[in-house]
C-alpha positions, 0 to 999 in steps of 0.5 A, spaced: 119 317 785 119 310 783 123 304 786 128 304 780 129 312 781 130 311 788 135 306 787 138 310 782 139 316 787 141 311 793 147 309 788 149 316 786 149 318 793 153 312 795 158 313 790 159 321 791 160 319 799 165 314 797 169 319 793 169 324 798 171 319 804 176 315 800 182 314 805 179 316 811 178 312 817 171 307 817 168 312 823 168 318 819 166 314 812 160 311 816 158 318 820 157 321 813 154 315 809 149 314 815 148 321 817 140 323 818 140 329 813 141 326 806 141 333 803 146 336 808 151 329 807 151 330 800 153 337 801 158 336 805 161 330 800 161 335 794 164 340 799 170 335 800 171 333 793 171 341 791 176 342 797 181 336 795 181 339 787 182 346 790 187 345 795 189 338 796 187 338 803 190 332 808 186 326 810 186 329 817 183 335 815 177 332 811 176 328 818 175 334 822 171 337 817 166 331 817 166 331 824 164 339 825 159 339 819 155 333 821 155 335 828 153 342 826 147 339 821 145 334 827 145 340 832 139 344 828 136 338 823 135 343 818 137 344 811 144 348 810 141 353 806 136 355 811 141 356 816 141 363 820 147 367 823 143 365 830 143 358 828 151 358 827 152 362 833 148 357 837 152 352 835 159 355 836 156 357 843 155 350 845 163 350 846 163 355 851 165 353 858 164 356 865 170 359 868 170 354 874 170 348 869 175 351 864 179 357 868 184 357 862 179 358 857 181 352 852 174 352 849 176 358 845 181 354 841 175 349 839 170 355 838 175 358 833 177 351 830 170 350 828 168 357 826 174 356 821 171 350 818 164 353 818 166 359 815 170 355 809 164 351 808 159 356 807 163 360 803 163 354 798 156 352 799 153 359 796 158 360 791 161 353 789 163 355 782 167 361 784 174 361 785 176 361 793 179 368 794 173 371 790 167 367 795 164 372 799 161 371 806 153 369 806 149 373 811 149 366 815 156 367 817 157 375 817 160 378 823 162 372 827 169 374 829 174 369 832 175 369 839 181 371 843 184 368 849 185 372 855 192 368 857 198 369 853 200 362 855 197 356 857 202 355 863 200 356 870 205 360 874 206 354 878 209 351 871 214 356 870 222 355 873 223 360 879 229 362 882 228 357 887 229 352 882 235 355 880 238 354 887 235 347 887 238 345 880 246 345 882 244 340 888 240 336 884 246 335 879 251 334 884 246 328 888 246 325 881 253 325 879 255 322 886 250 317 885 253 315 878 260 315 881 257 310 887 255 306 881 261 306 878 264 303 884 259 298 887 256 295 880 263 292 878 263 289 885 257 286 884 258 283 878 265 280 880 269 285 876 274 291 878 271 297 879 272 303 874 273 308 880 276 306 887 273 307 893 279 312 895 278 316 889 270 316 890 271 319 897 276 324 894 271 326 889 265 326 893 269 331 898 270 335 892 263 336 890 260 337 897 266 341 900 
């Protein structure tokens, strides 16, 4: 490749990256523009442009795609067209955490989200000229199911409202109400004004509440 050809290729590359990353935060633009694997970066840029035309994806979605696909490319350091199912599974498995580190299995959410981005990209990568609904799964993403979490809720038992809390709530409410009434008496006195509630009325109200 001559010097002129090299400059032309670099210029076209930058134009494509700029078009794909328009409106994105600087970090994501730099991440894609300076990606170590230029062929993969160009493929990501073309995918972002196509996705914008096909479904007008949001800026935040573009940024998520760049983060995932650049990380996937760096993880294996080879052309996307050489990726195998085992390669992609290896990448997704890097999000797995032990029971001790993540007892609520929050990692499954990250695994599934990255899986969605990867599946969408490779469907386009192997069939860019087809309608999105007509694109078939290439072999590299065949049989990579979404994972299900064991927990039906991310809340721990200790986070839930208990019968003891039901018993405690009325008392807490009464305490706060008494405090509010005391303030109605004391605050005006501090400010040199007439209290909204007299001391006698306060004593009567407290007696009723605690009685």
